[in-house]
C-alpha positions in Angstrom: 0.0 0.0 0.0 2.8 2.5 0.9 4.7 1.9 -2.3 1.5 2.4 -4.3 0.7 5.7 -2.6 4.2 7.0 -2.8 4.3 6.2 -6.5 1.0 8.0 -7.1 2.4 11.1 -5.4 5.7 11.0 -7.2 4.0 10.3 -10.5 1.9 13.5 -10.5 3.0 16.7 -12.0 2.2 18.1 -8.6 -0.4 17.5 -5.9 -3.8 19.1 -6.6 -3.4 22.5 -5.0 -6.3 24.7 -5.6 -7.4 27.4 -6.3 -4.1 29.2 -6.2 -2.2 26.4 -7.8 1.5 27.0 -7.3 2.8 28.6 -4.1 3.9 31.7 -6.0 6.9 33.4 -7.5 8.3 34.7 -4.2 8.9 31.1 -3.0 10.6 30.1 -6.3 12.9 33.2 -6.1 13.7 33.1 -2.4 13.6 29.8 -0.4 15.6 31.2 2.6 12.8 30.8 5.1 9.7 28.7 5.8 7.3 28.7 8.7 5.0 25.8 9.6 1.9 26.2 11.7 0.5 22.9 12.9 -0.9 20.4 15.4 0.4 17.0 16.4 1.1 16.0 12.8 3.6 18.8 12.7 5.3 18.0 16.0 6.3 14.5 15.3 4.2 13.2 18.1 4.1 9.4 18.4 7.1 8.7 16.2 10.3 6.9 17.4 12.7 9.3 19.0 10.1 12.0 19.7 10.8 13.9 22.9 9.0 17.2 22.4 6.5 16.8 25.3 3.8 18.2 23.0 5.9 20.7 21.1 7.9 20.2 17.9 11.0 18.0 18.1 13.1 16.9 15.3 12.7 13.2 14.4 14.0 10.9 11.7 10.7 10.2 10.2 8.5 13.3 10.8 7.4 15.0 7.6 8.2 18.4 9.0 11.6 17.3 10.1 12.3 15.6 6.8 11.2 18.8 4.9 13.4 20.9 7.1 16.5 18.7 6.5 15.9 18.4 2.8 15.1 22.0 2.2 18.2 23.0 4.2 20.4 20.7 2.2 19.1 21.6 -1.2 18.2 25.3 -0.8 19.7 26.5 2.4 16.2 27.0 3.8 15.7 27.7 7.5 12.4 26.1 8.8 10.7 27.5 11.8 8.0 25.2 13.3 5.2 26.5 15.4 3.3 23.4 16.3 1.8 21.8 19.3 -0.1 18.6 20.0 -3.7 19.4 20.3 -3.4 22.9 18.8 -6.4 24.5 17.2 -6.6 27.5 15.0 -7.5 29.7 18.0 -4.1 28.9 19.5 -2.4 30.8 16.6 -4.1 34.0 17.5 -3.4 36.4 20.4 -4.4 34.7 23.6 -3.6 31.2 22.3 -2.6 28.5 24.9 1.1 28.5 24.0 3.5 31.4 23.7 5.1 30.4 20.4 1.8 29.6 18.7 0.0 32.7 20.0 2.9 34.8 18.6 2.7 33.2 15.1 1.8 36.4 13.3 4.7 38.3 15.1 7.1 35.5 14.1 6.1 35.7 10.5 6.3 39.5 10.6 9.9 39.2 11.9 11.1 36.5 9.6 9.2 37.6 6.4 9.4 34.0 5.0 8.7 33.2 1.4 6.2 30.5 2.5 4.0 29.7 5.5 2.2 26.3 5.7 -1.0 26.1 7.8 -1.8 22.6 8.8 -4.8 22.8 11.1 -8.4 21.5 11.6 -8.0 18.1 13.1 -8.3 19.3 16.7 -11.5 21.2 15.9 -12.9 18.0 14.3 -11.9 15.9 17.3 -13.6 18.2 19.7 -16.6 18.9 17.5 -16.0 22.7 17.6 -18.8 24.4 15.7 -17.7 24.9 12.1 -18.7 28.6 12.2 -16.3 29.2 15.1 -13.5 27.2 13.3 -14.2 29.3 10.2 -13.7 32.6 12.2 -10.5 31.4 13.9 -9.0 29.8 10.8 -9.8 32.8 8.6 -8.3 35.1 11.2 -5.0 33.1 11.2 -4.7 33.3 7.5 -5.5 37.0 7.4 -3.1 37.6 10.3 -0.2 36.0 8.5 -0.9 38.0 5.3 -1.1 41.2 7.2 2.1 40.4 9.1 4.0 39.7 5.9 2.3 40.5 2.6 5.2 38.9 0.7 4.6 35.5 2.3 2.7 32.9 0.3 0.3 31.0 2.6 -0.2 27.3 1.7 -3.2 25.7 3.3 -2.8 22.0 4.0 -5.9 19.9 4.6 -5.0 16.8 6.5 -6.5 13.3 6.1 -9.7 12.5 8.0 -8.9 11.4 11.5 -10.3 8.1 12.7 -11.4 9.1 16.2 -13.3 11.8 18.0 -12.9 13.1 21.6 -16.6 13.8 22.2 -19.6 11.5 22.3 -22.3 11.9 19.7 -20.6 14.7 17.7 -22.9 16.9 15.7 -20.5 17.6 12.8 -18.6 15.4 10.4 -15.2 15.8 8.6 -16.8 17.3 5.5 -18.0 20.3 7.6 -14.4 21.1 8.5 -13.1 20.3 5.0 -15.7 22.8 3.7 -14.4 25.5 6.0 -10.8 25.1 4.7 -11.8 24.9 1.1 -14.0 28.0 1.4 -11.2 30.0 3.1 -8.8 28.9 0.4 -11.2 30.0 -2.3 -12.0 33.3 -0.6 -8.4 34.1 0.1 -7.1 32.8 -3.3 -4.7 30.6 -1.4 -3.3 27.3 -2.7 -4.7 24.2 -1.0 -3.1 20.9 -0.7 -5.6 18.1 0.2 -3.7 15.2 1.8 -6.9 13.2 1.7 -6.0 12.5 -2.0 -3.0 10.5 -0.8 -4.0 9.1 2.6 -7.2 7.2 3.5 -9.2 8.2 6.5 -7.9 6.9 9.8 -9.5 3.8 11.2 -10.4 2.3 7.8 -9.0 -0.9 6.3 -6.8 1.0 3.8 -5.2 2.9 6.6 -3.4 -0.1 8.1 0.3 0.8 8.7 -0.2 4.5 8.0 -1.7 5.5 11.3 -0.9 4.7 14.9 -3.4 2.5 16.8 -5.4 5.6 17.7 -6.4 6.1 14.1 -5.4 9.7 14.3 -1.7 10.2 14.4 0.5 9.0 11.5 3.2 6.4 11.5 6.5 6.9 9.9 5.0 5.5 6.7 2.2 8.0 6.8 4.7 10.8 7.4 6.6 9.7 4.3 3.5 10.2 2.2 2.8 13.6 3.6 6.4 14.7 2.9 6.3 13.4 -0.6 3.1 15.3 -1.3 4.4 18.6 0.2 7.8 18.3 -1.4 6.3 17.5 -4.8 4.1 20.6 -4.7 7.0 22.9 -3.5 9.3 21.7 -6.3 6.7 21.4 -9.1 5.5 24.9 -8.4 8.7 26.3 -9.6 9.1 24.2 -12.8 12.1 22.3 -14.0 
């Protein structure tokens, strides 16, 4: 299964990033800095060697760690990771639960990176946060990044559907949260990378070996697929 999925990613001209398509000319001209905003998938949580206690920690297999190492080696890119296990979009606004996530817009203002990746939404789904509230928080994060650094391209990354919830009898399903991210991407003219095209939902038969037993967090194999999809988009955006 893993080999098939990786070949599908590698065989594409680029993952389906819509509506903005490529991540933009600034990234292709200047790859000095990238900022990643994310939840547990960005921290490396659950992977061998992870010791971040909820925050980001470099691991051998994590897709963010792999991206940081590879981008540094090929382009000299410095990657700043603002991620925390259990983080929601509201945590990347002033008043968020962690100092580094709450100051995300300030960090982007100071660094003026060519690219910021926003990988959020799973926590809201797990907690059954009202989609309207998620929309307001998520949209505010994107707007805040753009106001902080107009030169920065913001790539929205829609994760695969998690295979577990943290509340009984949730009122909303994954499509409600997917719709929020897709709508914000369309409204903002931001590129959107849908990882659901490359990873099956957690907890399904096709997900075996790609998720940890909780059906939510990815294994090393799952992280390799995410890295392949992100890397393919970043390289294909700039042509040969």
